[in-house]
N, C-alpha and C positions, 0 to 999 in steps of 0.2 A: 657646406655642411658631412657633403660624403666625404670630402678629403680631412677630414678631424675623426669621421668617425671606422670609415676604411680601414687608416692603421691602427686605429686601437683593437680592431678585431683581428688586425693580422699577426700584432705584438701578443697579443694572449694567445691565438692558438699555435699562432710559433712555441709561447710558452711553454704552451703545454706538450706539444710533440717533443719538445727539448726533455720534458720532464720526464717522458715518457721514455725518449730515444736513449737517454744517457744511460739510466738505470739498464738498462736491455741493454747497450752493448757491456757492458759492466760485467752483467751474469753472461753473455754471452762468451765471456773471454773468461771466466771460470769455469763453465761447464766442461769449455773444451782443452781446461789445464786439468779438470779433474779427468776428463776424457784418459788423458794421457797417463796420471799419475795411478787411475786405477788398471791400465794396460800393465805400468811397470812393477805395482804390486803383485798382477796375476805373474809376470815372467819371474819375479825375483822369487815369489813362492814355488814357482816350478823348479828352478836350480836351488833352491833350498832342499826340497822332497830330492832331489839328487845327490845333493852332499851331503843328509843327514848318515849316509851310510860310509863317509871319507873323511875318517877323525883324526887317524894317526898321522903325524906328520911325516914326511918321505925322510926326513935325517934322522927320526928318533928310532933307536938301537930297539928299545926298552917297549916302543908299545907293540900291541898287541893286534895282526892284521888279520885279516879274513884272506884268502885266497884270491879273490878276485877286489880286493880294495882297488889294486893300481888299476887294475882295467873300469874300474866305476871313475875313478879320478881322471884318467884317459879320455873316457865318454862326458866329464863334465867339461874339460880342457876344451875340447872338440864341439859341442853344443854352445860354449863361451864364446869361442872364435867365430862360429855360424853365425852365432846371433850378433856379433860386432860387426863380421861383414855385410851381412843382410841388413842391419838397422841401424847402423853406424852409429849401436849404442856403446858406450865401455860398462862392463861390467865383470865383478870380481867376487871371488868366496875366500872372507879372510879369516884367522883362526881369533883368538881373543886378546892374543898379544900381537896382533895388527901384522902377522905372518900372512901371507897367499897361499891358500889353498888351489887354486886357480884361479886365472885372470884373463882380461883379452884386450886389450893388448896386453903382450907380457910382463911389460914395466908399469901397470898400472897402479899407485898406491894407494892408499887409504886415503878417502879426503879428508883433506885439511880446512878446508874455507869451515865458516862457522855455520852453515846449513848443516852439509855433509858431515863434520863430525858430530853435530848435534843427532842426526838421524845413526849415526854407526853407534850412539850411546846409548841413543833410546831403545835399539836394536839388543845389544847386550843385555838390555835389563828387560828384555823378553817383550817388547814392546813392537809394534809396527810403529814406522816413524810417522812423524805427524805430517803434516800436508806443509807442502813447498811455499813459500810466497809467491803473490800470484806474479807473472811474468806477462809485460806488454809489450806490443809489437816492436818499441822503439829500445827493449834492452836486447841487444845482441848479442853481448855476452852473458844472458840467462842460460842458466840449467837447471835441470831437475835432478837432483839425487832422493835414492829411494832406496832403504835400509829393511831387512826382512832377518830375522834370528832362525837363525839354524839348530832345532833343538832336536837330543838324542838322550832317550831315558830320564827327561824332563828336567832338562840343562842345555843351556845354551852354550854350543861347544864352537859356532862361527857363526858370521854375519856376512848375507849376500848385500853386496851395494849396487846399483844399476846407476850410473848416473848420464841422463841425456840430453843431447840436442835440444834446442827447440825453435829452429829455424823453420820446421813444418807446422807446426803448432801455433808459430805467431803467423805463417801466411794466411790457414786457417782463419786464425782471427779476425786478421785483415780483410780476408773474403767476405766473413759473417757482419763486421761492420757495415763493409760497403753495401752489401745486403740490405742492414739495417738503414743506412743513409738513404740509400733508392729508396725505401720504402718510406724513412721520413720527408722525401724531397717529394715523391707522390700525394704524401697525404697533404703537404704543405700547398701543394699546389691545387687539389681538391678542395683545401681549404677557403684559399685563395678566392677560387670563382665561388664556392660557397658564400663567402664574404659580400661578394661584389654582388650574387644575388638577392643575399640579406640585406645590405644595404639598401637597394635597389626597391626590393619591397619597403622595409621602413621608411624609405624617403618618397614613393611614387605618390603619396597623398601630400607631402610638402612641395613636390613640382608641379602635380596639380594645383596647389592651392598658390605656387607661385605663377602659374601662367595664367591664372585666372587675376591675378591681384595687376600684372601686367596689361589683360586682357581690357579690364578696367580704366587703368591708367590712361591707355591709349581712346578711351572712347567709347568701348563697345562695353555699353552698361549692362549689357542682357548677360554678363558672363557669370555662373556660379560653379559650386565646389557639391559633388556629392559627397553628404555627410554619413555614409555607409562604412566606409572603409575602413584600413588602418586603425591602429592600437584607437584606444577609448581618447583620450588627451586630443588627438588631432580630432577626432569627429565633431568632439567639443569645439576646438577651434575653426573648423569648419562650419559648423553651425552657426556659430559669431561672426564668421567670413560673412557670411550668406544674411543674415540679419543686418549689417553692416554696410553690404551692397543695396540690401532694399532700400535701407534707408535715406541710403546716399543719393539711389534714381530716384526716388521720392522726392529728396529736396530739390535736386536739379531738375525734376521736370516741375516743380511747381515754381522755380525760378525760369524755366523757359515760356513756362504760361503767363508767369508775371509779366515777364519780359513781352512776349508776345501780345499781352491783351493791353500792359499799359500802354506798347505804341501805337497797336489799332487805334487804341481811345483817345490817344493824343493827337492822331493825326487829321480828326475831322476836326475840332477843335482851332488847331493851330492851321489849317486852310481854310477858315473860317477870319481868323485873324490876319493870317495874310492877304486875303480879299479887304479886308477892312483896311490896312494900311494902303494898300493899292487905291480903294477908292480917296483916303483921305490926301493922298499924294496928288489926284486931280486939283486938291485944291487949294493946294499950296503953289510957290512958285519953282521953275524945273530946277533943278541942281542943290535941292536942298539935302543937304548933308545929312542931318539929323535921319531924315528919310530913309535916305541910300545906306543909312550907318544901321539904321533898324530892319530893312529890307534883307540885309544881307545877312545878318544875325538869324535872322527868321527862315532865311532859307539853309542857312549852315545847323539847325534843329531841326528842318523838315530833312535834310540829309541821315544827322544825327539817329533819326526815329526811324527811318528806310533801315540804317545799316542795323540797327538794333533788330527791326523785325525779322531781315533776312539771317542774322545770327542764330534766334533763336529757331527760323525752320532749319539753318544749316544743321543746329544740333540736336533737331527732333528727326528729321527724315530720314528714314533710311537710303543705304549709297544702291542702286542699282548697276552691281559689278556684270562688266562681259568684257570678253576680248577685245579689246581697244589699238590699233596701230596709234600710238604715242608719237612718232616721228610723223605721220602726218596730221596730226591732231597739232602739234608744235608750231608745224610750217604753215597750217591753217592759221593760227592765232597771228601769228610773227607777222603775215600778208596783212590781217586784220588791223593791225597796231603800225605799220607802216607809214600810212599816210600820216599818222599824226607825230609820228618821228622823223620825219620828213620837213614835217610844219615847224619843229621845236631844233631842225639841223643836228638831230642825233642819228648816226649810222645804226640802222636796229638789222642785225642779219642772223644768220640759222647756220650751224653747225653741226656736223654729225651725222648718221645713215639715213638712209631714205624711209626707211619703214624698222621699227623696233617698236614689237607687242610687247600689252602689260595688260593685267586686268585692273580693272579701273571704271570708275561711274564716269562716262563720257563728258556730261553736263557739269559735273562735280570740278572734273581734273579740267575742263577749257575755263571753267569760272575762276580755277586756282590760277592759272595760267594768266588769265588775264589781271587779274590783281595784283601778281608780281611785276608780269612787264609793265605794267600802271606804275606801279611803286618805283621800279627802274628809271622810267621815263621821266618822273617827277624832279628826282635828284642830278641826274646826269645834264650837265652841262653843255650847250652846245657844241659842234666840232669834237663831242667823244661817244665810243661805240658804246651798243649795249649788245651784250652776243648773249641767243640762245641755243645751247646746245645738246644735243639726245647722243646718250649710247646705254649700253647693257651692261651690266656691272654683277654677272653671276646670278644670284635669283631679287634681281630687282633690276628695273630701269631709271636712268636719274637723267631728270631734266635740267640744266642747272641756265640760269639766268644771271649774269656778272654784267653789271655797270662801272664806270670810271667816275661814278658821284663821289660826295664828299666821304662817305663810310659811314662806319661807326664805332664806339673806343669798345671795351672790351665789357666794361659795365656795361654799357647800352644792348650789345649785344646778347647780355643776359636777357636784358626785359624787353627784347622785343617780341612782337607778337602778343603782350599783355594786352587785354581792353582797355581803351581810351591809354595807352600811354605813347607819346609820341615825344622823340628826340626835343630837349629843351634848344637845339640850334635849328631846327627846322619848324618852328612855331608858325612861320610867316607862309610856310604850302599850306594849300587847301587838304581838306581830312580829317575823320574822324578819329582817327586810332583805331575803327574796329577791321579794317580790310584785311589784315595777315590774321585778324583774330577765324573772320569769316572764311578765310582758306584755308586754318590749319582745321577748321572745325569738317568742312564739307571733303579735306583731305583722309580724315581720321573715320569717317564712316565708313570708307572703301577699304582701308589699310595700309595708303599710303601713308608718306612724312614730307614734315617741314624743316629744313635745316638751314643756319645761317653762320657764314663764315665771312671773313675780310675777302678784298681782293686786291692782295699787293700789286702795284705801292698803293693806289687807294680805290676805295670802292667794294661795292656788297656784291658778293657772291651767294644767291639762293639757291636751293637743290630741292627740288620735288623728287622723293622717290617713291617710285611704285611696282609691285609686284609683280614677277613677271609668271609665278603660279598659281593655278586656281585656287581660291578660298578652300 
């Protein structure tokens, strides 16, 4: 769920940041260009104030000149030249008929491009030129033309034109964009971190609920969820889960009590029945097949009742977890079962470390290993091996019992461990079908696990997993 919620939040936050960052970048470019335009307008106004008193053309013989007009023209020319040398901006003052009054460089013509010509016409009309189009960093040939009228006695006598390069302005725009991009990236990182924290906070009740569900699925029926944290919907879900867990625990408890009571109550009548069968057998000839069959079925029924009682107790008794040397326990159980294996002609061996510790109930683990080894010896033919191996695997200890019996099919592996289930190919082997169910219940109470897999080329491999860390 987090993998779905987190990308959605990140995409939404990225969209919000881009929606803010892109307009901010456009505004930054516009502000930078407007600053340049205002500076050029001020410069043009300054040159226009110098040109107000230089009105006569040098080639005009009829124009009335003031004595110091030539000096003013030379001053204007020197100012334009120094301005061009210092800033690299071309500037000139032109009469209404487009002839130059003064210009730097000297061969500067009247602008002929669309924006420059329009600015010149607006200045001739007595207006300041309009704002030029926006120049972007990728417009390498872009320039900013600005025109300002020279007014004398209420009439426009000339026009001041400045033609600015934009390299420095474009560089400033890029710097501003980089600053905005860095801010957006930093905000995005903060947004991602906030999204992680937010999804963690939102999904924390879900994780707790998932952990409690796993606990109940593995047999820890006391697990519950605090219904006081998270959104209202999750609090209602937590209360419903707790109610469900209470009902399931009650049903299982009633089932365990029924199985235990039924097993216990049936044992006494069954014992009396078996005793009467033995007394009846004394009055019949030896070797009577019917009596032998009844005696066998009675003993099998008694064995089933004993296993049912053991299963009820295994599911109800809490585990006494302690730090246990699993390897030493496995070696001990192998030694106990070796005489029986030798009688059957099966080679029972131990492999692995001499000492591997884990947290387990020693009695429950010993009973589980007995059941697994007994099951392996039942189905392994003489001359074949049964191997018990113990190894540490990360945070767990694995006890593997591998045999060379007939093994199980994929469908049978899916059902092994079910109560009263036995493979149709092994019905002639003694057993009630409850041994592995009891083993699984004993291990689950202590947080251990039981798994089954094929053992190529034939056989079954049973793995008991014990946690290495304290619960």
